[in-house]
Every structure is written in structure tokens, then in C-alpha cells.
LUMTI-738695 format. One record per atom (N, C-alpha, C): x, y, z; residue number from 1; atom name; residue in one letter. Coordinates in pm, whole numbers, plus 50000, padded with zeros to 5 digits. Each point is the difference from the previous one (the first is absolute). Layout:
// residues N
+-------+-------+-------+-----+----+----+
!    px !    py !    pz !   i ! at ! aa !
+-------+-------+-------+-----+----+----+
!     X !     Y !     Z ! NUM ! CA !  A !
...
+-------+-------+-------+-----+----+----+
This chain:
// residues 113
+-------+-------+-------+-----+----+----+
!    px !    py !    pz !   i ! at ! aa !
+-------+-------+-------+-----+----+----+
! 56001 ! 41147 ! 28244 !   1 !  N !  M !
! 50026 ! 50001 ! 49857 !   1 ! CA !  M !
! 50041 ! 50142 ! 49961 !   1 !  C !  M !
! 50104 ! 50008 ! 49921 !   2 !  N !  T !
! 50051 ! 50131 ! 49960 !   2 ! CA !  T !
! 49913 ! 50061 ! 49889 !   2 !  C !  T !
! 50007 ! 50134 ! 49986 !   3 !  N !  P !
! 49925 ! 50064 ! 49891 !   3 ! CA !  P !
! 50043 ! 49948 ! 49863 !   3 !  C !  P !
! 50127 ! 49970 ! 49984 !   4 !  N !  E !
! 50049 ! 49946 ! 49872 !   4 ! CA !  E !
! 49938 ! 49863 ! 49971 !   4 !  C !  E !
! 49990 ! 49916 ! 50102 !   5 !  N !  E !
! 49938 ! 49868 ! 49983 !   5 ! CA !  E !
! 49853 ! 50016 ! 49964 !   5 !  C !  E !
! 49933 ! 50094 ! 50065 !   6 !  N !  R !
! 49858 ! 50023 ! 49969 !   6 ! CA !  R !
! 49983 ! 50049 ! 49857 !   6 !  C !  R !
! 50090 ! 50089 ! 49955 !   7 !  N !  R !
! 49993 ! 50048 ! 49861 !   7 ! CA !  R !
! 50020 ! 49885 ! 49902 !   7 !  C !  R !
! 50095 ! 49914 ! 50031 !   8 !  N !  S !
! 50027 ! 49884 ! 49915 !   8 ! CA !  S !
! 49877 ! 49909 ! 49992 !   8 !  C !  S !
! 49939 ! 49975 ! 50114 !   9 !  N !  I !
! 49879 ! 49917 ! 50004 !   9 ! CA !  I !
! 49886 ! 50069 ! 49926 !   9 !  C !  I !
! 49986 ! 50130 ! 50020 !  10 !  N !  N !
! 49896 ! 50078 ! 49933 !  10 ! CA !  N !
! 50014 ! 49988 ! 49849 !  10 !  C !  N !
! 50122 ! 50015 ! 49949 !  11 !  N !  N !
! 50024 ! 49989 ! 49856 !  11 ! CA !  N !
! 49968 ! 49860 ! 49949 !  11 !  C !  N !
! 50040 ! 49898 ! 50078 !  12 !  N !  E !
! 49973 ! 49862 ! 49962 !  12 ! CA !  E !
! 49850 ! 49973 ! 49993 !  12 !  C !  E !
! 49928 ! 50045 ! 50101 !  13 !  N !  I !
! 49855 ! 49977 ! 50003 !  13 ! CA !  I !
! 49933 ! 50072 ! 49883 !  13 !  C !  I !
! 50036 ! 50125 ! 49977 !  14 !  N !  K !
! 49938 ! 50075 ! 49890 !  14 ! CA !  K !
! 50028 ! 49935 ! 49865 !  14 !  C !  K !
! 50121 ! 49950 ! 49982 !  15 !  N !  G !
! 50033 ! 49929 ! 49876 !  15 ! CA !  G !
! 49917 ! 49875 ! 49983 !  15 !  C !  G !
! 49983 ! 49927 ! 50109 !  16 !  N !  R !
! 49920 ! 49877 ! 49992 !  16 ! CA !  R !
! 49852 ! 50030 ! 49978 !  16 !  C !  R !
! 49952 ! 50109 ! 50059 !  17 !  N !  I !
! 49860 ! 50039 ! 49977 !  17 ! CA !  I !
! 49979 ! 50029 ! 49853 !  17 !  C !  I !
! 50090 ! 50076 ! 49939 !  18 !  N !  T !
! 49989 ! 50033 ! 49857 !  18 ! CA !  T !
! 50003 ! 49874 ! 49916 !  18 !  C !  T !
! 50092 ! 49911 ! 50031 !  19 !  N !  Q !
! 50013 ! 49875 ! 49925 !  19 ! CA !  Q !
! 49874 ! 49913 ! 50018 !  19 !  C !  Q !
! 49948 ! 49992 ! 50120 !  20 !  N !  T !
! 49882 ! 49918 ! 50027 !  20 ! CA !  T !
! 49877 ! 50058 ! 49931 !  20 !  C !  T !
! 49988 ! 50133 ! 49996 !  21 !  N !  E !
! 49887 ! 50062 ! 49930 !  21 ! CA !  E !
! 50005 ! 49969 ! 49850 !  21 !  C !  E !
! 50119 ! 49999 ! 49943 !  22 !  N !  K !
! 50014 ! 49963 ! 49858 !  22 ! CA !  K !
! 49963 ! 49854 ! 49978 !  22 !  C !  K !
! 50041 ! 49915 ! 50093 !  23 !  N !  T !
! 49966 ! 49857 ! 49990 !  23 ! CA !  T !
! 49849 ! 49981 ! 50007 !  23 !  C !  T !
! 49935 ! 50072 ! 50090 !  24 !  N !  I !
! 49854 ! 49989 ! 50014 !  24 ! CA !  I !
! 49932 ! 50043 ! 49872 !  24 !  C !  I !
! 50047 ! 50108 ! 49941 !  25 !  N !  E !
! 49940 ! 50048 ! 49874 !  25 ! CA !  E !
! 50016 ! 49896 ! 49890 !  25 !  C !  E !
! 50116 ! 49939 ! 49992 !  26 !  N !  S !
! 50026 ! 49896 ! 49900 !  26 ! CA !  S !
! 49911 ! 49878 ! 50023 !  26 !  C !  S !
! 49984 ! 49961 ! 50125 !  27 !  N !  L !
! 49917 ! 49883 ! 50031 !  27 ! CA !  L !
! 49853 ! 50027 ! 49973 !  27 !  C !  L !
! 49956 ! 50123 ! 50019 !  28 !  N !  R !
! 49860 ! 50034 ! 49969 !  28 ! CA !  R !
! 49970 ! 49978 ! 49852 !  28 !  C !  R !
! 50099 ! 50026 ! 49916 !  29 !  N !  E !
! 49984 ! 49976 ! 49856 !  29 ! CA !  E !
! 49985 ! 49850 ! 49972 !  29 !  C !  E !
! 50069 ! 49919 ! 50077 !  30 !  N !  K !
! 49999 ! 49855 ! 49977 !  30 ! CA !  K !
! 49872 ! 49931 ! 50049 !  30 !  C !  K !
! 49922 ! 50067 ! 50084 !  31 !  N !  I !
! 49881 ! 49934 ! 50053 !  31 ! CA !  I !
! 49871 ! 50050 ! 49935 !  31 !  C !  I !
! 50015 ! 50067 ! 49889 !  32 !  N !  K !
! 49881 ! 50044 ! 49927 !  32 ! CA !  K !
! 49920 ! 49877 ! 49957 !  32 !  C !  K !
! 49869 ! 50017 ! 49985 !  33 !  N !  P !
! 49915 ! 49885 ! 49961 !  33 ! CA !  P !
! 50047 ! 49934 ! 49870 !  33 !  C !  P !
! 49983 ! 49870 ! 49996 !  34 !  N !  I !
! 50038 ! 49921 ! 49883 !  34 ! CA !  I !
! 49879 ! 49995 ! 49907 !  34 !  C !  I !
! 50019 ! 50032 ! 49873 !  35 !  N !  P !
! 49886 ! 50003 ! 49908 !  35 ! CA !  P !
! 49936 ! 49861 ! 49985 !  35 !  C !  P !
! 49869 ! 49997 ! 49999 !  36 !  N !  L !
! 49928 ! 49874 ! 49987 !  36 ! CA !  L !
! 49953 ! 49975 ! 49857 !  36 !  C !  L !
! 50025 ! 50095 ! 49912 !  37 !  N !  D !
! 49960 ! 49978 ! 49861 !  37 ! CA !  D !
! 50093 ! 49896 ! 49937 !  37 !  C !  D !
! 49979 ! 49966 ! 49879 !  38 !  N !  G !
! 50075 ! 49894 ! 49934 !  38 ! CA !  G !
! 50136 ! 50041 ! 49946 !  38 !  C !  G !
! 50056 ! 50113 ! 50046 !  39 !  N !  T !
! 50126 ! 50048 ! 49944 !  39 ! CA !  T !
! 50121 ! 49920 ! 50047 !  39 !  C !  T !
! 49990 ! 49930 ! 50114 !  40 !  N !  I !
! 50110 ! 49916 ! 50044 !  40 ! CA !  I !
! 49947 ! 49859 ! 50027 !  40 !  C !  I !
! 50087 ! 49904 ! 49986 !  41 !  N !  G !
! 49960 ! 49862 ! 50019 !  41 ! CA !  G !
! 49983 ! 49964 ! 50148 !  41 !  C !  G !
! 49939 ! 49883 ! 50022 !  42 !  N !  R !
! 49971 ! 49954 ! 50136 !  42 ! CA !  R !
! 50127 ! 49981 ! 50083 !  42 !  C !  R !
! 50101 ! 49937 ! 49943 !  43 !  N !  V !
! 50125 ! 49975 ! 50073 !  43 ! CA !  V !
! 50069 ! 50132 ! 50032 !  43 !  C !  V !
! 50001 ! 50091 ! 49904 !  44 !  N !  T !
! 50061 ! 50131 ! 50022 !  44 ! CA !  T !
! 49924 ! 50075 ! 50110 !  44 !  C !  T !
! 49868 ! 49989 ! 50000 !  45 !  N !  R !
! 49919 ! 50067 ! 50102 !  45 ! CA !  R !
! 50030 ! 49940 ! 50137 !  45 !  C !  R !
! 50014 ! 49868 ! 50009 !  46 !  N !  M !
! 50031 ! 49934 ! 50128 !  46 ! CA !  M !
! 50138 ! 50043 ! 50049 !  46 !  C !  M !
! 50093 ! 50011 ! 49910 !  47 !  N !  D !
! 50134 ! 50047 ! 50035 !  47 ! CA !  D !
! 49994 ! 50144 ! 50051 !  47 !  C !  D !
! 49922 ! 50082 ! 49933 !  48 !  N !  A !
! 49985 ! 50140 ! 50041 !  48 ! CA !  A !
! 49935 ! 50010 ! 50139 !  48 !  C !  A !
! 49905 ! 49912 ! 50028 !  49 !  N !  I !
! 49935 ! 49999 ! 50131 !  49 ! CA !  I !
! 50102 ! 49963 ! 50109 !  49 !  C !  I !
! 50086 ! 49904 ! 49970 !  50 !  N !  G !
! 50105 ! 49961 ! 50095 !  50 ! CA !  G !
! 50096 ! 50114 ! 50027 !  50 !  C !  G !
! 50042 ! 50069 ! 49895 !  51 !  N !  H !
! 50091 ! 50114 ! 50015 !  51 ! CA !  H !
! 49932 ! 50113 ! 50077 !  51 !  C !  H !
! 49871 ! 50018 ! 49974 !  52 !  N !  R !
! 49926 ! 50105 ! 50070 !  52 ! CA !  R !
! 49992 ! 49971 ! 50149 !  52 !  C !  R !
! 49979 ! 49874 ! 50037 !  53 !  N !  S !
! 49995 ! 49962 ! 50141 !  53 ! CA !  S !
! 50133 ! 50028 ! 50070 !  53 !  C !  S !
! 50108 ! 49971 ! 49932 !  54 !  N !  I !
! 50133 ! 50027 ! 50056 !  54 ! CA !  I !
! 50018 ! 50151 ! 50017 !  54 !  C !  I !
! 49961 ! 50077 ! 49900 !  55 !  N !  A !
! 50013 ! 50146 ! 50007 !  55 ! CA !  A !
! 49913 ! 50057 ! 50113 !  55 !  C !  A !
! 49881 ! 49943 ! 50022 !  56 !  N !  E !
! 49914 ! 50047 ! 50109 !  56 ! CA !  E !
! 50066 ! 49977 ! 50136 !  56 !  C !  E !
! 50064 ! 49885 ! 50017 !  57 !  N !  A !
! 50070 ! 49971 ! 50126 !  57 ! CA !  A !
! 50117 ! 50095 ! 50017 !  57 !  C !  A !
! 50074 ! 50024 ! 49893 !  58 !  N !  Q !
! 50113 ! 50094 ! 50007 !  58 ! CA !  Q !
! 49952 ! 50141 ! 50031 !  58 !  C !  Q !
! 49885 ! 50038 ! 49946 !  59 !  N !  L !
! 49943 ! 50132 ! 50026 !  59 ! CA !  L !
! 49963 ! 50015 ! 50147 !  59 !  C !  L !
! 49939 ! 49897 ! 50058 !  60 !  N !  R !
! 49965 ! 50005 ! 50143 !  60 ! CA !  R !
! 50126 ! 50018 ! 50085 !  60 !  C !  R !
! 50105 ! 49924 ! 49967 !  61 !  N !  E !
! 50126 ! 50010 ! 50075 !  61 ! CA !  E !
! 50063 ! 50138 ! 49983 !  61 !  C !  E !
! 49997 ! 50054 ! 49880 !  62 !  N !  A !
! 50059 ! 50132 ! 49975 !  62 ! CA !  A !
! 49923 ! 50109 ! 50076 !  62 !  C !  A !
! 49868 ! 49989 ! 50005 !  63 !  N !  K !
! 49920 ! 50098 ! 50074 !  63 ! CA !  K !
! 50030 ! 49992 ! 50150 !  63 !  C !  K !
! 50015 ! 49880 ! 50051 !  64 !  N !  E !
! 50035 ! 49982 ! 50142 !  64 ! CA !  E !
! 50138 ! 50059 ! 50028 !  64 !  C !  E !
! 50094 ! 49974 ! 49913 !  65 !  N !  S !
! 50135 ! 50054 ! 50014 !  65 ! CA !  S !
! 49999 ! 50152 ! 49997 !  65 !  C !  S !
! 49923 ! 50057 ! 49909 !  66 !  N !  L !
! 49989 ! 50146 ! 49991 !  66 ! CA !  L !
! 49943 ! 50058 ! 50129 !  66 !  C !  L !
! 49899 ! 49936 ! 50052 !  67 !  N !  S !
! 49940 ! 50045 ! 50126 !  67 ! CA !  S !
! 50102 ! 49998 ! 50114 !  67 !  C !  S !
! 50077 ! 49893 ! 50009 !  68 !  N !  L !
! 50102 ! 49988 ! 50105 !  68 ! CA !  L !
! 50112 ! 50103 ! 49982 !  68 !  C !  L !
! 50039 ! 50025 ! 49877 !  69 !  N !  L !
! 50103 ! 50101 ! 49974 !  69 ! CA !  L !
! 49952 ! 50140 ! 50038 !  69 !  C !  L !
! 49877 ! 50032 ! 49966 !  70 !  N !  K !
! 49944 ! 50131 ! 50036 !  70 ! CA !  K !
! 49989 ! 50014 ! 50151 !  70 !  C !  K !
! 49963 ! 49893 ! 50067 !  71 !  N !  Y !
! 49993 ! 50001 ! 50146 !  71 ! CA !  Y !
! 50139 ! 50025 ! 50058 !  71 !  C !  Y !
! 50101 ! 49933 ! 49946 !  72 !  N !  A !
! 50137 ! 50018 ! 50049 !  72 ! CA !  A !
! 50047 ! 50144 ! 49978 !  72 !  C !  A !
! 49969 ! 50057 ! 49884 !  73 !  N !  L !
! 50039 ! 50137 ! 49971 !  73 ! CA !  L !
! 49931 ! 50098 ! 50095 !  73 !  C !  L !
! 49876 ! 49974 ! 50029 !  74 !  N !  L !
! 49923 ! 50086 ! 50090 !  74 ! CA !  L !
! 50058 ! 49998 ! 50142 !  74 !  C !  L !
! 50053 ! 49886 ! 50042 !  75 !  N !  H !
! 50049 ! 49984 ! 50137 !  75 ! CA !  H !
! 50152 ! 50008 ! 50012 !  75 !  C !  H !
! 50067 ! 50037 ! 49893 !  76 !  N !  L !
! 50146 ! 50003 ! 49998 !  76 ! CA !  L !
! 50059 ! 50091 ! 50107 !  76 !  C !  L !
! 49937 ! 50110 ! 50029 !  77 !  N !  D !
! 50054 ! 50096 ! 50095 !  77 ! CA !  D !
! 49967 ! 49967 ! 50146 !  77 !  C !  D !
! 49923 ! 49896 ! 50022 !  78 !  N !  E !
! 49969 ! 49962 ! 50137 !  78 ! CA !  E !
! 50120 ! 49933 ! 50066 !  78 !  C !  E !
! 50012 ! 50019 ! 50128 !  79 !  N !  E !
! 50112 ! 49942 ! 50074 !  79 ! CA !  E !
! 49999 ! 49848 ! 49996 !  79 !  C !  E !
! 49882 ! 49940 ! 49990 !  80 !  N !  S !
! 49989 ! 49855 ! 50000 !  80 ! CA !  S !
! 50034 ! 49937 ! 49865 !  80 !  C !  S !
! 50017 ! 50082 ! 49896 !  81 !  N !  F !
! 50035 ! 49946 ! 49868 !  81 ! CA !  F !
! 50140 ! 49940 ! 50008 !  81 !  C !  F !
! 50015 ! 49879 ! 49949 !  82 !  N !  G !
! 50129 ! 49933 ! 50002 !  82 ! CA !  G !
! 50026 ! 49924 ! 50128 !  82 !  C !  G !
! 49896 ! 49990 ! 50082 !  83 !  N !  V !
! 50010 ! 49925 ! 50126 !  83 ! CA !  V !
! 49908 ! 49879 ! 49988 !  83 !  C !  V !
! 50049 ! 49884 ! 50036 !  84 !  N !  C !
! 49922 ! 49877 ! 49992 !  84 ! CA !  C !
! 49873 ! 50012 ! 50084 !  84 !  C !  C !
! 49890 ! 49960 ! 49943 !  85 !  N !  G !
! 49872 ! 50007 ! 50069 !  85 ! CA !  G !
! 49985 ! 49899 ! 50112 !  85 !  C !  G !
! 50085 ! 49899 ! 50005 !  86 !  N !  K !
! 49992 ! 49899 ! 50106 !  86 ! CA !  K !
! 50106 ! 50020 ! 50106 !  86 !  C !  K !
! 50127 ! 49996 ! 49960 !  87 !  N !  C !
! 50109 ! 50004 ! 50100 !  87 ! CA !  C !
! 50049 ! 50142 ! 50028 !  87 !  C !  C !
! 49956 ! 50097 ! 49921 !  88 !  N !  K !
! 50034 ! 50141 ! 50016 !  88 ! CA !  K !
! 50147 ! 50033 ! 49974 !  88 !  C !  K !
! 50071 ! 49908 ! 49933 !  89 !  N !  R !
! 50138 ! 50029 ! 49961 !  89 ! CA !  R !
! 50000 ! 50072 ! 49866 !  89 !  C !  R !
! 50110 ! 50071 ! 49973 !  90 !  N !  K !
! 50014 ! 50072 ! 49874 !  90 ! CA !  K !
! 50012 ! 49901 ! 49885 !  90 !  C !  K !
! 49924 ! 50024 ! 49893 !  91 !  N !  I !
! 50009 ! 49918 ! 49879 !  91 ! CA !  I !
! 50116 ! 50056 ! 49917 !  91 !  C !  I !
! 50091 ! 49914 ! 49955 !  92 !  N !  P !
! 50115 ! 50049 ! 49922 !  92 ! CA !  P !
! 49956 ! 50077 ! 49874 !  92 !  C !  P !
! 50074 ! 50105 ! 49969 !  93 !  N !  L !
! 49970 ! 50084 ! 49885 !  93 ! CA !  L !
! 49993 ! 49918 ! 49871 !  93 !  C !  L !
! 50088 ! 49903 ! 49984 !  94 !  N !  E !
! 50001 ! 49918 ! 49879 !  94 ! CA !  E !
! 49867 ! 49927 ! 49982 !  94 !  C !  E !
! 49944 ! 49952 ! 50110 !  95 !  N !  R !
! 49870 ! 49931 ! 49994 !  95 ! CA !  R !
! 49890 ! 50097 ! 49961 !  95 !  C !  R !
! 50003 ! 50120 ! 50057 !  96 !  N !  I !
! 49898 ! 50100 ! 49968 !  96 ! CA !  I !
! 50010 ! 50042 ! 49854 !  96 !  C !  I !
! 50122 ! 50017 ! 49950 !  97 !  N !  L !
! 50016 ! 50037 ! 49859 !  97 ! CA !  L !
! 49956 ! 49888 ! 49907 !  97 !  C !  L !
! 50020 ! 49876 ! 50042 !  98 !  N !  A !
! 49957 ! 49886 ! 49919 !  98 ! CA !  A !
! 49849 ! 49983 ! 50001 !  98 !  C !  A !
! 49941 ! 50022 ! 50118 !  99 !  N !  I !
! 49855 ! 49985 ! 50018 !  99 ! CA !  I !
! 49951 ! 50119 ! 50082 !  99 !  C !  I !
! 49977 ! 50116 ! 49936 ! 100 !  N !  P !
! 49968 ! 50121 ! 50075 ! 100 ! CA !  P !
! 49875 ! 49991 ! 50089 ! 100 !  C !  P !
! 49910 ! 49912 ! 49966 ! 101 !  N !  E !
! 49877 ! 49988 ! 50077 ! 101 ! CA !  E !
! 50013 ! 49904 ! 50118 ! 101 !  C !  E !
! 50121 ! 49949 ! 50024 ! 102 !  N !  V !
! 50023 ! 49900 ! 50104 ! 102 ! CA !  V !
! 49970 ! 50059 ! 50139 ! 102 !  C !  V !
! 49942 ! 49917 ! 50086 ! 103 !  N !  R !
! 49969 ! 50043 ! 50137 ! 103 ! CA !  R !
! 50063 ! 49911 ! 50104 ! 103 !  C !  R !
! 50066 ! 49893 ! 49955 ! 104 !  N !  L !
! 50063 ! 49906 ! 50092 ! 104 ! CA !  L !
! 50145 ! 49977 ! 49961 ! 104 !  C !  L !
! 50084 ! 49976 ! 50100 ! 105 !  N !  C !
! 50139 ! 49963 ! 49972 ! 105 ! CA !  C !
! 50001 ! 49857 ! 49944 ! 105 !  C !  C !
! 50113 ! 49956 ! 49950 ! 106 !  N !  V !
! 50012 ! 49868 ! 49941 ! 106 ! CA !  V !
! 49965 ! 49892 ! 50102 ! 106 !  C !  V !
! 50050 ! 50014 ! 50120 ! 107 !  N !  T !
! 49976 ! 49900 ! 50104 ! 107 ! CA !  T !
! 49851 ! 49984 ! 50029 ! 107 !  C !  T !
! 49933 ! 50111 ! 50024 ! 108 !  N !  C !
! 49857 ! 49993 ! 50033 ! 108 ! CA !  C !
! 49916 ! 49958 ! 49880 ! 108 !  C !  C !
! 50042 ! 50038 ! 49879 ! 109 !  N !  A !
! 49925 ! 49963 ! 49880 ! 109 ! CA !  A !
! 50011 ! 49851 ! 49972 ! 109 !  C !  A !
! 50109 ! 49937 ! 50045 ! 110 !  N !  S !
! 50018 ! 49858 ! 49973 ! 110 ! CA !  S !
! 49937 ! 49908 ! 50104 ! 110 !  C !  S !
! 49955 ! 50058 ! 50112 ! 111 !  N !  V !
! 49939 ! 49919 ! 50107 ! 111 ! CA !  V !
! 49853 ! 49974 ! 49963 ! 111 !  C !  V !
! 49961 ! 49875 ! 50007 ! 112 !  N !  R !
! 49859 ! 49963 ! 49973 ! 112 ! CA !  R !
! 49925 ! 49991 ! 50131 ! 112 !  C !  R !
! 49885 ! 50060 ! 50005 ! 113 !  N !  Y !
! 49919 ! 49996 ! 50122 ! 113 ! CA !  Y !
! 49876 ! 49917 ! 49977 ! 113 !  C !  Y !
+-------+-------+-------+-----+----+----+
């Protein structure tokens, strides 16, 4: 992988980390406790609980994504970065830019074991 490709990947990962951190902060606001006092009706409270559950799932996914992005950034300079973990072939740059945390080529990722 060329230094220019690594810089491009580095910029992509850093941008996604920033975006994911903002998403996490936004989702944290959405999962605040729902008031149990009489200020909102029962149906509204049930709707809020449903939305909160969705936001909690999205928050878990965003945290996992952030962790994978940080891991990819940490290992970007390693020789094995951009190499498929199974077949050891080079992962195309377009795939890495689309999914920076990817560890498998398309072929190996599509095989079910």
C-alpha cells in the first residue's frame, strides 16, 4: 500500500470517527430516562419507550463501529493492514475506503462457514 493510499484511508477513518462520536452524543440524548410523572400520556410514554429502545440499539452499534474504526486507525501502519485475514490477498482500496474497519476481502466475507 502506498503512503498516499494510507493517508487517504487515515483521513477517511478520522472523518468517520468524528462523525460516529457526534452520532453517539446525539443518541445519548435520546436514551435519557422517560418521566414517570403525569406530564405525558400513556400512549405517548409507550411511543417514547419504543423510540428509546431503537436509540439504545443504534447506540450499541455506533459504539461498536467506533471501536472498530479506532482499531483500524491504530493498525493502519502495519504491513498486514489491507490484507485479507483469510486468503492473505490485498483488499482493494475502494473496499477499505468504503468500510475502513474491514478485515476480509469480498470473496472471503461472502463465504459462510
